[in-house]
ROKETOR-645511 format. One record per residue (C-alpha): residue number from 1; residue in one letter; chain; x, y, z. Coordinates in Angstrom, 2 decimals. Example, Ala and Ser with C-alpha at 12.3 -4.5 7.8 and 13.67 -1.06 7.14 Angstrom:
2
PT seq type mol       x       y       z
PT   1    A   A   12.30   -4.50    7.80
PT   2    S   A   13.67   -1.06    7.14
//
This chain:
64
PT seq type mol       x       y       z
PT   1    M   A  -15.18   29.53   12.73
PT   2    A   A  -13.38   32.34   10.94
PT   3    K   A  -13.48   32.36    7.16
PT   4    T   A  -10.19   32.19    5.29
PT   5    T   A   -9.71   34.25    2.15
PT   6    P   A   -8.46   32.45   -0.96
PT   7    G   A   -5.16   34.34   -0.77
PT   8    E   A   -4.61   33.31    2.86
PT   9    F   A   -5.52   29.73    2.00
PT  10    I   A   -2.88   29.66   -0.77
PT  11    K   A   -0.29   31.03    1.67
PT  12    Q   A   -1.15   28.31    4.19
PT  13    V   A   -0.92   25.61    1.52
PT  14    K   A    2.50   26.87    0.43
PT  15    A   A    3.68   27.00    4.06
PT  16    E   A    2.55   23.41    4.68
PT  17    G   A    4.06   22.27    1.37
PT  18    A   A    7.41   23.73    2.41
PT  19    K   A    7.38   21.45    5.49
PT  20    V   A    7.20   18.27    3.38
PT  21    V   A   10.37   16.18    3.52
PT  22    W   A   10.73   14.06    0.39
PT  23    P   A   12.65   10.76    0.54
PT  24    S   A   15.98   10.52   -1.22
PT  25    R   A   16.40    8.55   -4.44
PT  26    Q   A   18.09    5.72   -2.53
PT  27    E   A   15.27    5.56    0.04
PT  28    T   A   12.69    5.44   -2.74
PT  29    I   A   14.51    2.66   -4.60
PT  30    S   A   15.05    0.53   -1.48
PT  31    T   A   11.42    0.97   -0.42
PT  32    A   A   10.20    0.02   -3.91
PT  33    I   A   12.38   -3.12   -3.88
PT  34    F   A   11.10   -4.05   -0.42
PT  35    V   A    7.48   -3.61   -1.54
PT  36    G   A    8.12   -5.72   -4.65
PT  37    I   A    9.68   -8.56   -2.65
PT  38    L   A    6.93   -8.45   -0.03
PT  39    M   A    4.27   -8.47   -2.75
PT  40    L   A    5.89  -11.54   -4.34
PT  41    I   A    6.10  -13.38   -1.00
PT  42    L   A    2.50  -12.57   -0.08
PT  43    S   A    1.18  -13.54   -3.52
PT  44    I   A    2.91  -16.93   -3.27
PT  45    F   A    1.57  -17.38    0.28
PT  46    F   A   -2.02  -16.59   -0.72
PT  47    L   A   -1.73  -18.77   -3.82
PT  48    G   A   -0.73  -21.66   -1.54
PT  49    I   A   -3.58  -20.99    0.91
PT  50    D   A   -6.10  -20.71   -1.94
PT  51    T   A   -4.84  -23.93   -3.54
PT  52    L   A   -4.99  -25.74   -0.20
PT  53    F   A   -8.54  -24.55    0.55
PT  54    G   A   -9.60  -25.41   -3.00
PT  55    A   A   -8.24  -28.94   -2.61
PT  56    V   A   -9.97  -29.35    0.75
PT  57    M   A  -13.28  -28.13   -0.71
PT  58    Q   A  -12.96  -30.51   -3.66
PT  59    W   A  -12.29  -33.40   -1.25
PT  60    L   A  -15.26  -32.42    0.95
PT  61    L   A  -17.53  -32.24   -2.11
PT  62    T   A  -16.54  -35.78   -3.11
PT  63    L   A  -17.80  -37.01    0.27
PT  64    A   A  -21.30  -35.64   -0.34
//
């Protein structure tokens, strides 16, 4: 493997950085809203599952 000089490495990093396509402000806002809504839905779902399993475990422990 050929060694890369620090100067060449910096040039390569700058060249790769120039290829990055950043999302627009609107894309960022809509993605953030989507993530927030999905997080809320999933947290409610897992709260329900946890509550259900907790109730089942409590019921099973009363049988013992």
